[in-house]
C-alpha positions as CSV (number, residue, x, y, z in Angstrom):
1,X,146.3,69.8,54.0
2,X,144.4,73.1,53.9
3,X,143.6,74.9,57.1
4,X,139.9,74.4,56.4
5,X,140.3,70.7,55.9
6,X,142.4,70.5,59.1
7,X,139.7,72.3,61.1
8,X,137.0,69.9,59.8
9,X,139.2,66.9,60.7
10,X,139.8,68.2,64.2
11,X,136.1,68.9,64.8
12,X,135.4,65.4,63.8
13,X,137.3,64.2,66.8
14,X,135.5,66.3,69.3
15,X,133.6,64.2,71.9
16,X,129.9,64.0,71.2
17,X,129.3,65.2,74.8
18,X,131.1,68.5,74.2
19,X,129.1,69.2,71.0
20,X,125.9,68.4,72.9
21,X,126.9,70.7,75.7
22,X,127.5,73.5,73.3
23,X,124.1,73.0,71.7
24,X,122.4,73.0,75.1
25,X,124.2,76.2,76.1
26,X,123.1,77.9,72.9
27,X,119.6,76.7,73.5
28,X,119.5,78.1,77.0
29,X,121.1,81.3,75.9
30,X,118.4,81.8,73.2
31,X,115.6,81.0,75.6
32,X,117.0,83.5,78.1
33,X,117.3,86.2,75.4
34,X,113.8,85.6,74.2
35,X,112.3,85.7,77.7
36,X,114.1,89.0,78.4
37,X,112.0,90.6,75.6
38,X,109.1,90.6,78.1
39,X,110.8,93.4,79.8
40,X,110.1,95.6,76.8
41,X,106.4,95.8,77.5
42,X,105.3,99.3,78.8
43,X,105.0,99.5,82.5
44,X,101.8,101.6,82.6
45,X,98.5,100.7,81.1
46,X,95.4,102.8,80.6
47,X,92.1,102.2,82.4
48,X,88.9,102.1,80.4
49,X,87.1,104.8,82.3
50,X,88.1,107.7,84.4
51,X,89.1,106.5,87.9
52,X,90.7,108.3,90.8
53,X,91.3,105.3,93.1
54,X,91.8,101.6,93.4
55,X,88.3,101.3,94.9
56,X,86.7,102.8,91.8
57,X,88.7,100.5,89.6
58,X,87.5,97.5,91.6
59,X,83.9,98.8,91.3
60,X,84.3,99.0,87.6
61,X,85.6,95.5,87.4
62,X,82.6,94.3,89.4
63,X,80.3,96.2,87.0
64,X,81.9,94.6,84.0
65,X,81.6,91.2,85.6
66,X,77.9,91.6,86.4
67,X,77.1,93.0,82.9
68,X,78.1,89.7,81.5
69,X,75.9,87.5,83.7
70,X,73.2,85.6,81.9
71,X,75.1,85.6,78.5
72,X,76.5,82.1,78.6
73,X,80.0,83.1,79.6
74,X,82.1,80.5,81.4
75,X,83.7,81.4,84.6
76,X,87.2,81.7,83.0
77,X,85.9,84.0,80.2
78,X,84.0,86.1,82.7
79,X,87.2,86.8,84.6
80,X,89.3,87.5,81.5
81,X,86.8,89.7,79.7
82,X,85.8,91.6,82.8
83,X,89.4,92.6,83.5
84,X,90.2,93.4,79.9
85,X,87.1,95.6,79.6
86,X,88.1,97.4,82.8
87,X,91.7,98.1,81.9
88,X,91.3,98.5,78.1
89,X,94.1,98.6,75.5
90,X,97.8,98.8,76.6
91,X,99.1,102.3,76.3
92,X,100.5,102.9,72.8
93,X,98.6,100.0,71.2
94,X,96.7,100.8,68.0
95,X,93.2,99.5,68.6
96,X,92.1,96.4,70.5
97,X,94.6,93.6,70.4
98,X,91.8,91.0,71.0
99,X,88.1,91.1,70.4
100,X,85.7,90.0,73.1
101,X,84.9,86.9,70.9
102,X,88.7,86.0,70.8
103,X,89.0,86.5,74.6
104,X,86.1,84.1,75.1
105,X,87.5,81.6,72.6
106,X,90.9,81.4,74.4
107,X,89.4,81.0,77.9
108,X,86.0,79.3,77.7
109,X,87.5,75.8,77.8
110,X,89.0,76.4,81.2
111,X,85.6,76.8,82.8
112,X,84.6,74.2,85.3
113,X,88.2,73.3,86.0
114,X,88.8,72.3,82.4
115,X,86.0,71.5,80.0
116,X,83.3,71.5,82.7
117,X,84.8,68.4,84.3
118,X,84.4,69.9,87.8
119,X,87.2,67.7,89.0
120,X,90.9,68.2,89.8
121,X,91.3,71.3,87.6
122,X,92.0,74.8,89.0
123,X,89.0,77.0,89.4
124,X,88.3,78.6,86.0
125,X,87.6,82.0,87.6
126,X,91.2,82.0,88.8
127,X,92.6,80.7,85.5
128,X,90.9,83.4,83.5
129,X,92.1,86.1,85.9
130,X,95.7,84.9,85.8
131,X,95.5,85.0,81.9
132,X,94.6,88.7,82.2
133,X,97.3,89.4,84.8
134,X,99.9,88.0,82.4
135,X,98.6,90.2,79.6
136,X,98.8,93.5,81.6
137,X,101.7,92.9,84.0
138,X,105.1,94.5,83.4
139,X,108.4,93.0,84.4
140,X,109.9,89.6,83.9
141,X,108.6,86.1,84.3
142,X,109.6,85.8,88.0
143,X,107.8,89.0,88.8
144,X,104.7,87.8,87.0
145,X,104.8,84.6,89.0
146,X,105.0,86.5,92.3
147,X,102.0,88.6,91.3
148,X,100.0,85.5,90.3
149,X,100.8,83.8,93.6
150,X,99.1,86.7,95.4
151,X,95.9,86.2,93.4
152,X,96.1,82.4,94.0
153,X,96.5,82.9,97.7
154,X,93.6,85.4,97.9
155,X,91.1,83.0,96.3
156,X,92.5,80.1,98.4
157,X,92.0,82.1,101.6
158,X,88.4,83.0,100.6
159,X,87.4,79.5,99.5
160,X,89.8,77.2,101.4
161,X,90.8,75.7,98.1
162,X,91.4,76.6,94.4
163,X,90.3,73.2,93.1
164,X,87.1,73.4,91.0
165,X,85.8,70.0,92.1
166,X,86.1,71.0,95.8
167,X,84.3,74.3,95.4
168,X,81.6,72.9,93.0
169,X,81.2,69.8,95.2
170,X,80.2,71.9,98.2
171,X,78.3,74.7,96.6
172,X,77.6,73.8,93.0
173,X,77.3,77.2,91.2
174,X,76.5,79.2,94.3
175,X,80.1,80.3,94.9
176,X,81.2,80.9,91.3
177,X,80.3,84.6,91.2
178,X,82.2,85.1,94.4
179,X,85.2,83.3,93.0
180,X,85.1,85.6,89.9
181,X,84.8,88.7,91.9
182,X,87.6,87.8,94.3
183,X,90.0,86.8,91.5
184,X,89.4,89.9,89.2
185,X,89.5,92.4,92.0
186,X,92.8,90.9,93.3
187,X,94.3,91.1,89.8
188,X,93.3,94.8,89.6
189,X,94.8,95.3,93.0
190,X,98.2,93.7,92.3
191,X,98.5,95.5,88.9
192,X,97.6,98.8,90.6
193,X,100.1,98.3,93.4
194,X,102.8,97.4,90.8
195,X,102.2,100.6,88.9
196,X,100.7,98.9,85.8
197,X,97.5,100.9,85.7
198,X,97.3,104.6,85.0
199,X,94.2,106.3,86.4
200,X,92.0,109.0,84.9
201,X,93.2,108.7,81.3
202,X,90.5,107.4,79.0
203,X,86.7,107.8,78.9
204,X,84.7,104.6,78.7
205,X,83.4,105.3,75.2
206,X,87.0,105.9,73.9
207,X,88.1,102.2,74.2
208,X,86.0,99.2,73.1
209,X,87.2,95.7,73.5
């Protein structure tokens, strides 16, 4: 019997559990390797306009939020687009990675909890803000989750809950603007504190999203 035939014969006697374990190990290893690619993102991102402090960045985020009022944005898309318009394109990127229309398309369905159900879903203002956080934050998945938890806790502290139905049930739309402002400014804050924002780098007219 040839060596190759002997090897095939021996492999045929391997317990199915051992083969399954090998496949599972390879799958986990591949997932780990793929997730580690997130570390390759640059650690500093450009701001849209010239800022010299965290306060001016927060003020710009508020301005971007208010400039979209009355234009039929959902609460989730308000948060996502306001943050992206404030922070601009990641340093080194060639042109905008997403248009405003694309940002709205990927986030509008999260408004009102999900699909304007105003029920058990998470506040859309928070959901859209966390989407933006994940786009700009550097580091690995664990670090992203730690940053997201800080935004979550900030809105929960302000409103007493992050459930859309609870907020809407008490105030209808009267608190939505406050939820958006809290969420986007907290995202700006945690990104700034993490070193993911570079100040005073780009004029407003230089970057369009």
